[in-house]
C-alpha positions as CSV (number, residue, x, y, z in Angstrom):
1,M,-65.5,48.7,-31.3
2,R,-65.2,45.3,-29.8
3,K,-61.5,45.9,-29.0
4,N,-62.4,49.2,-27.2
5,L,-65.1,47.5,-25.2
6,L,-62.6,44.8,-24.1
7,A,-60.1,47.5,-23.2
8,Y,-62.7,49.3,-21.0
9,V,-63.6,46.0,-19.3
10,A,-60.0,45.2,-18.7
11,V,-59.4,48.7,-17.2
12,F,-62.5,48.3,-15.1
13,A,-61.4,44.9,-13.8
14,V,-58.0,46.3,-12.9
15,A,-59.6,49.2,-11.1
16,V,-61.8,46.8,-9.2
17,I,-58.8,44.6,-8.2
18,L,-56.8,47.7,-7.1
19,T,-59.7,49.0,-5.1
20,A,-60.2,45.7,-3.4
21,A,-56.4,45.6,-2.6
22,V,-56.5,49.1,-1.2
23,A,-59.5,48.2,0.8
24,A,-57.9,45.1,2.2
25,V,-54.8,47.1,3.2
26,L,-57.0,49.7,5.0
27,V,-59.0,46.9,6.7
28,N,-55.7,45.3,7.8
29,I,-54.4,48.6,9.1
30,N,-57.6,49.2,11.0
31,S,-57.5,45.7,12.4
32,R,-54.0,46.2,13.6
33,K,-55.1,49.5,15.3
34,Q,-57.9,47.7,17.0
35,E,-55.5,45.0,18.2
36,A,-53.2,47.7,19.4
37,S,-56.1,49.0,21.6
38,E,-55.6,45.8,23.5
39,F,-53.0,47.9,25.3
40,P,-54.9,51.0,26.4
41,L,-53.8,54.0,28.2
42,R,-52.7,53.0,31.7
43,V,-55.3,53.4,34.3
44,V,-52.7,52.6,37.0
45,E,-49.0,52.3,37.2
46,I,-47.9,48.7,37.8
47,A,-45.0,48.3,40.1
48,H,-42.1,46.0,39.1
49,N,-43.0,43.5,41.8
50,E,-46.8,43.8,41.7
51,L,-48.4,40.4,42.4
52,D,-52.1,41.3,42.6
53,A,-53.7,40.3,39.3
54,S,-56.6,42.7,40.0
55,V,-54.2,45.7,39.8
56,W,-52.9,44.5,36.4
57,G,-56.6,43.9,35.5
58,Q,-57.4,47.6,35.7
59,N,-55.2,48.1,32.7
60,F,-55.9,44.8,30.9
61,P,-59.5,43.8,31.8
62,R,-59.9,41.5,28.9
63,Q,-57.0,39.3,29.9
64,Y,-57.9,39.6,33.6
65,N,-61.5,38.5,33.1
66,T,-60.4,35.2,31.6
67,F,-57.4,34.7,33.9
68,V,-59.6,34.7,37.1
69,R,-61.5,31.8,35.6
70,T,-58.6,29.5,36.3
71,Q,-60.3,28.9,39.7
72,E,-63.4,27.4,38.0
73,N,-63.8,23.7,38.1
74,L,-64.7,22.5,34.6
75,G,-64.9,18.9,35.7
76,E,-63.1,15.8,34.3
77,T,-61.9,15.0,30.8
78,P,-61.5,11.3,30.1
79,F,-57.8,11.5,31.2
80,G,-57.5,14.8,33.1
81,G,-59.4,18.0,33.7
82,S,-59.8,20.1,36.8
83,E,-61.7,17.8,39.1
84,P,-59.4,16.8,42.0
85,Y,-59.3,13.1,42.8
86,S,-56.8,10.7,44.3
87,K,-54.7,9.1,41.6
88,L,-53.5,6.5,44.1
89,E,-57.1,5.3,44.5
90,R,-57.7,5.3,40.8
91,F,-54.3,3.7,39.9
92,P,-53.3,1.7,43.0
93,A,-50.2,0.4,41.3
94,M,-48.7,3.8,42.0
95,V,-48.5,3.0,45.7
96,R,-46.1,0.2,45.2
97,I,-44.2,1.8,42.3
98,W,-43.4,4.7,44.6
99,A,-42.9,2.6,47.8
100,G,-40.8,4.4,50.3
101,Y,-41.5,7.9,48.8
102,A,-44.0,10.5,49.8
103,F,-45.9,10.3,46.5
104,S,-47.0,6.8,47.6
105,K,-49.0,8.5,50.4
106,D,-50.6,11.4,48.5
107,H,-50.9,12.2,44.8
108,N,-53.9,14.0,43.3
109,E,-55.1,15.3,40.0
110,D,-54.0,18.8,39.3
111,R,-56.5,21.7,39.3
112,G,-56.2,25.1,37.7
113,H,-53.3,27.5,38.0
114,Y,-55.2,29.4,40.7
115,Y,-54.8,26.4,43.0
116,S,-51.1,25.7,42.5
117,Q,-50.0,27.1,45.9
118,I,-53.2,26.0,47.7
119,D,-52.8,22.4,46.6
120,Q,-49.1,22.3,47.5
121,R,-49.7,23.7,50.9
122,D,-52.4,21.1,51.6
123,T,-50.7,18.0,50.3
124,Q,-49.6,15.4,52.8
125,R,-46.3,15.3,51.1
126,V,-45.1,18.5,52.8
127,Q,-46.1,17.1,56.1
128,L,-44.3,13.8,55.5
129,V,-41.1,15.3,54.1
130,N,-39.3,18.5,55.0
131,Q,-39.2,19.8,51.4
132,P,-36.9,22.7,50.5
133,G,-38.1,26.1,49.5
134,A,-37.1,25.3,45.9
135,C,-40.5,23.6,45.6
136,I,-42.3,26.9,45.4
137,N,-40.7,27.6,42.0
138,C,-43.6,26.0,40.3
139,H,-46.3,26.7,42.8
140,S,-46.1,30.3,44.1
141,G,-46.4,33.7,42.4
142,E,-44.5,35.2,45.4
143,L,-41.2,33.5,44.2
144,P,-39.8,36.5,42.2
145,V,-40.3,38.8,45.2
146,M,-38.8,36.3,47.6
147,I,-35.7,35.9,45.4
148,E,-35.4,39.7,45.3
149,E,-35.6,39.9,49.1
150,M,-33.8,36.7,50.2
151,G,-31.6,35.7,47.2
152,W,-32.0,32.6,45.0
153,D,-29.8,30.4,47.2
154,A,-31.6,31.2,50.4
155,V,-35.0,30.6,48.9
156,N,-33.8,27.2,47.6
157,S,-32.3,26.0,50.9
158,T,-34.9,27.4,53.4
159,P,-37.4,24.6,54.3
160,Y,-40.8,25.0,52.5
161,N,-42.6,24.8,55.9
162,D,-40.6,27.9,57.1
163,L,-41.8,29.9,54.1
164,K,-45.4,28.7,53.5
165,D,-47.0,31.3,55.7
166,Q,-45.7,33.9,53.3
167,L,-47.2,32.2,50.3
168,H,-50.8,33.0,49.2
169,L,-50.8,33.1,45.4
170,G,-50.7,30.6,42.6
171,S,-49.8,31.9,39.1
172,T,-49.7,35.7,38.7
173,C,-49.4,38.1,35.8
174,N,-45.9,39.0,37.1
175,D,-44.7,35.5,36.5
176,C,-44.7,35.9,32.7
177,H,-45.0,39.6,31.9
178,D,-42.8,42.7,32.3
179,P,-45.2,45.2,34.0
180,E,-43.7,48.1,32.1
181,T,-43.8,46.8,28.6
182,M,-46.0,43.7,29.0
183,Q,-43.4,41.7,27.0
184,L,-43.1,38.1,27.9
185,R,-40.2,37.4,30.3
186,I,-38.6,34.6,32.4
187,T,-38.7,35.1,36.1
188,R,-37.5,31.6,37.2
189,P,-33.7,31.3,37.4
190,A,-33.7,27.5,37.0
191,L,-35.0,27.8,33.4
192,L,-32.5,30.7,32.6
193,N,-29.7,28.5,33.9
194,A,-30.8,25.5,31.9
195,L,-31.1,27.4,28.7
196,E,-27.7,29.0,29.1
197,K,-26.1,25.6,29.6
198,R,-27.7,24.5,26.4
199,G,-26.3,27.5,24.6
200,I,-29.6,29.3,24.2
201,D,-29.6,33.1,24.5
202,I,-33.0,34.0,25.8
203,T,-32.6,37.6,24.7
204,Q,-32.7,36.4,21.1
205,A,-35.9,34.3,21.5
206,T,-38.8,35.2,19.3
207,R,-42.2,36.1,20.7
208,Q,-43.5,32.7,19.5
209,E,-40.7,30.9,21.3
210,M,-41.4,32.9,24.5
211,R,-45.0,31.7,24.4
212,S,-43.6,28.3,25.2
213,Y,-40.6,29.3,27.4
214,V,-42.9,31.1,29.9
215,C,-44.7,27.8,30.4
216,A,-41.3,25.9,30.7
217,Q,-40.6,27.9,33.8
218,C,-42.8,25.3,35.6
219,H,-44.0,22.5,33.4
220,V,-40.7,20.7,33.4
221,E,-38.7,17.9,35.1
222,Y,-36.4,19.2,37.8
223,Y,-34.4,18.1,40.9
224,F,-32.6,19.7,43.9
225,L,-28.8,20.0,43.3
226,G,-26.4,19.7,46.2
227,E,-26.6,20.7,49.8
228,N,-28.1,24.0,48.9
229,K,-31.0,22.2,47.2
230,T,-30.7,24.4,44.1
231,L,-33.6,23.8,41.8
232,T,-32.0,22.5,38.5
233,L,-33.4,21.3,35.2
234,P,-31.4,18.2,34.0
235,W,-31.1,19.3,30.4
236,E,-27.4,19.5,29.7
237,K,-27.4,16.3,27.6
238,G,-30.8,16.9,25.9
239,L,-34.5,16.9,26.6
240,R,-35.4,13.2,25.8
241,I,-35.8,10.8,28.7
242,D,-32.7,8.9,27.6
243,D,-30.7,12.2,27.9
244,I,-32.2,13.0,31.3
245,E,-31.4,9.4,32.5
246,A,-27.9,9.7,31.2
247,Y,-27.5,13.1,33.1
248,Y,-28.7,11.6,36.4
249,D,-26.6,8.4,35.9
250,S,-23.5,10.4,35.2
251,Y,-23.2,11.1,38.9
252,G,-25.4,8.5,40.5
253,F,-28.3,10.8,41.5
254,K,-31.3,9.3,43.2
255,D,-34.4,10.7,44.9
256,W,-34.9,7.7,47.1
257,T,-34.2,4.0,47.6
258,H,-37.2,1.8,46.7
259,A,-38.6,0.2,49.8
260,E,-39.3,-3.2,48.3
261,T,-36.5,-3.7,45.8
262,G,-33.7,-1.5,47.1
263,A,-33.3,0.1,43.6
264,P,-32.0,3.8,43.4
265,M,-35.0,5.6,42.1
266,I,-35.9,8.9,40.5
267,K,-39.2,10.7,40.7
268,M,-40.2,12.5,37.5
269,Q,-42.1,15.7,38.0
270,H,-44.2,17.2,35.2
271,P,-42.1,17.2,32.0
272,E,-44.7,18.7,29.6
273,F,-42.1,20.9,27.9
274,E,-39.7,18.1,27.4
275,L,-42.2,15.7,25.8
276,F,-43.8,18.5,23.8
277,S,-40.4,19.4,22.4
278,T,-40.2,16.0,20.6
279,G,-43.7,16.3,19.0
280,I,-45.0,17.5,15.6
281,H,-46.6,20.6,17.0
282,A,-43.3,21.9,18.4
283,R,-41.5,21.0,15.2
284,S,-44.2,23.0,13.3
285,G,-43.6,26.1,15.4
286,V,-46.7,25.8,17.5
287,A,-46.3,27.3,21.0
288,C,-47.9,26.0,24.2
289,A,-50.0,29.2,24.3
290,D,-51.4,28.5,20.9
291,C,-53.4,25.6,22.3
292,H,-53.8,26.4,26.0
293,M,-54.2,30.2,25.6
294,P,-55.6,30.5,22.0
295,Y,-56.5,33.9,20.6
296,M,-60.1,34.9,20.9
297,R,-62.2,37.8,19.8
298,D,-63.6,40.3,22.4
299,G,-65.7,42.6,20.3
300,S,-63.3,43.8,17.5
301,V,-60.2,43.0,19.5
302,K,-58.1,39.9,19.3
303,V,-56.7,38.8,22.7
304,S,-55.0,35.7,24.1
305,D,-57.4,33.7,26.3
306,H,-55.8,33.6,29.8
307,W,-58.2,31.0,31.0
308,L,-55.5,28.3,30.9
309,R,-57.2,24.9,30.6
310,S,-57.3,21.7,28.6
311,P,-57.9,22.3,24.8
312,L,-60.6,19.7,25.1
313,F,-62.8,22.4,26.7
314,N,-62.1,24.8,23.8
315,L,-61.4,22.7,20.7
316,Q,-62.7,25.2,18.1
317,N,-60.3,28.0,19.2
318,S,-57.5,25.7,20.3
319,C,-57.4,23.3,17.3
320,G,-59.7,24.8,14.7
321,T,-57.4,27.6,13.8
322,C,-55.1,25.1,12.0
323,H,-57.2,22.0,11.6
324,T,-60.3,22.0,9.4
325,Q,-61.9,18.8,10.8
326,S,-65.0,19.1,12.9
327,V,-64.8,19.5,16.6
328,E,-66.1,15.9,17.0
329,E,-63.4,14.5,14.7
330,L,-60.7,16.5,16.6
331,E,-61.9,15.3,19.9
332,E,-62.0,11.7,18.7
333,R,-58.4,12.0,17.5
334,V,-57.2,13.4,20.9
335,L,-59.0,10.7,22.9
336,T,-57.7,8.0,20.6
337,I,-54.1,9.1,21.3
338,Q,-54.7,9.4,25.0
339,G,-56.5,6.1,25.2
340,T,-53.6,4.3,23.5
341,T,-51.1,6.0,25.9
342,A,-53.3,5.2,28.9
343,G,-53.4,1.5,27.9
344,L,-49.6,1.5,27.6
345,L,-49.3,3.1,31.0
346,R,-51.4,0.3,32.6
347,R,-49.2,-2.4,30.8
348,S,-46.1,-0.7,32.0
349,E,-47.5,-0.7,35.6
350,E,-48.2,-4.4,35.3
351,A,-44.7,-5.1,34.1
352,L,-43.2,-3.1,36.9
353,L,-45.2,-4.9,39.5
354,A,-44.2,-8.3,38.1
355,A,-40.5,-7.2,38.2
356,M,-40.9,-6.0,41.8
357,D,-42.5,-9.3,42.8
358,A,-39.6,-11.3,41.3
359,M,-37.0,-9.0,43.0
360,V,-38.8,-9.2,46.3
361,A,-38.9,-13.0,46.0
362,A,-35.2,-13.1,45.2
363,K,-34.3,-11.0,48.2
364,A,-36.5,-13.2,50.4
365,A,-34.5,-16.2,49.1
366,G,-31.3,-14.6,50.1
367,A,-30.2,-12.6,47.0
368,T,-27.9,-9.7,47.8
369,D,-28.0,-6.2,46.4
370,E,-24.8,-7.0,44.5
371,Q,-26.5,-10.0,42.8
372,L,-29.6,-7.8,42.1
373,A,-27.7,-4.7,41.0
374,E,-28.5,-5.2,37.3
375,A,-32.2,-5.9,38.0
376,Q,-32.3,-2.8,40.2
377,Q,-30.8,-0.6,37.5
378,L,-33.4,-2.0,35.0
379,H,-36.1,-1.3,37.6
380,R,-34.9,2.3,38.0
381,G,-34.9,2.8,34.2
382,S,-38.3,1.3,33.7
383,S,-39.9,3.3,36.5
384,L,-38.5,6.6,35.5
385,R,-39.8,6.1,31.9
386,W,-43.2,5.1,33.1
387,D,-43.2,8.2,35.4
388,F,-42.0,10.5,32.6
389,I,-45.3,9.8,30.8
390,S,-47.5,9.2,33.8
391,S,-46.5,12.6,35.4
392,E,-46.7,14.4,32.1
393,N,-50.1,15.9,31.9
394,S,-51.1,15.3,28.3
395,T,-51.5,11.5,28.5
396,G,-49.2,11.3,25.5
397,F,-50.9,13.9,23.3
398,H,-47.9,16.3,23.3
399,S,-45.8,13.7,21.4
400,P,-47.7,10.4,20.8
401,Q,-44.9,8.5,19.1
402,E,-42.3,9.5,21.7
403,A,-44.7,8.6,24.5
404,A,-45.3,5.1,22.9
405,R,-41.6,4.6,22.5
406,V,-40.8,5.6,26.1
407,L,-43.5,3.3,27.5
408,A,-42.4,0.4,25.2
409,E,-38.9,0.7,26.7
410,S,-40.4,0.9,30.2
411,I,-42.2,-2.4,29.6
412,D,-39.2,-4.0,28.1
413,M,-36.9,-3.0,30.9
414,A,-39.3,-4.1,33.5
415,R,-39.6,-7.6,31.9
416,Q,-35.8,-7.7,31.7
417,A,-35.6,-6.9,35.4
418,E,-38.2,-9.6,36.1
419,L,-36.1,-12.1,34.1
420,K,-32.9,-11.2,35.9
421,A,-34.5,-11.7,39.3
422,T,-36.1,-15.0,38.2
423,Q,-32.7,-16.3,37.0
424,I,-31.2,-15.4,40.4
425,L,-34.1,-17.2,42.1
426,A,-33.3,-20.3,40.0
427,E,-29.7,-20.1,41.0
428,L,-30.8,-20.0,44.6
429,G,-33.0,-23.0,44.2
430,Q,-36.2,-21.1,43.9
431,P,-37.4,-21.6,40.3
432,Q,-40.7,-19.6,40.6
433,A,-41.1,-16.0,41.6
434,R,-44.0,-15.4,44.0
435,V,-46.6,-13.3,42.3
436,N,-48.9,-11.1,44.5
């Protein structure tokens, strides 16, 4: 009797387990059907070159309703945010670090993607320097259409000021999505060229990889190659700053000559993808979109939040999916990393200014560029490392250890430049550098 009872209980337990398993499968299927409803029947046909996000929004209102919020000002975070302010006023060392270059006249905190073209049009830099049309690669949603109409070479070489009246949009849906299939795609030739040179076949990229590559169309270091000013990513030797420096050094590239020291300088742009690629999140398979466009629930549907912004404004969705700590603990961790990086940035700036003071004093004492060549090369290397982290918009969070390493090298190279210049001063009978 007892054995029969145990058998019945066992059968009942198995039945319960099987029922639960079947229910779970049905729930999962239903969930996938609901997620599939994210792509409803088309209300309108979207042309291959449609740039108006509101047209796309008729078919994809959930995404559109968050995308348009990129024009909202959320205010400042401790080290960033969407509140515009002059970085030159907040960090006056930048004026001397970029002496002789347009960034020393105007450099402001970035706003949301909505403002990317507006802010480029309004910066004093385009009034001070006749920038090439290649600049619109990262700033204007009109670029794919202009390439189609003018050709890639013509867009690059035509002065920005000759094109700016045709530019009205920041980021658009068309930048990242195929209007027919809504699959992620690359519309910027510079990234396609860079990936090809690194032996990466973009057609074989996974969807998760594409959720970072679409960001790498713009959030990267670049330069203008040759007379045609072709926008190029310096990735052939690798993505670390050491690799990028070696690439530029291989043919003596410079953006400008430093007005105080005479050093051949390079201006870093916004190498978020490069720094991110060296960090633990990238190595763990996390994509840019996982943190800056995390999934959210709209009713029963899971969609990607297109309100691109700092994860600090959305920590639960951005970080809480993987990390079990409280929002308060997560925020403290982020700010600790950023605070450490910011401190190293300030120390790097102090070292750069000291090196510049020593080099200026040496020049005033009669030192030639030939005598200062080694100090100038160290100045160049220190500055581009400082700029690699300063112009990267995570204040070190994308790869904390790499950011610390790069800034440590920046400080070391600046102090070496200062020592070289001081030694030259001593040889010229001037044992002390003049410190401003």
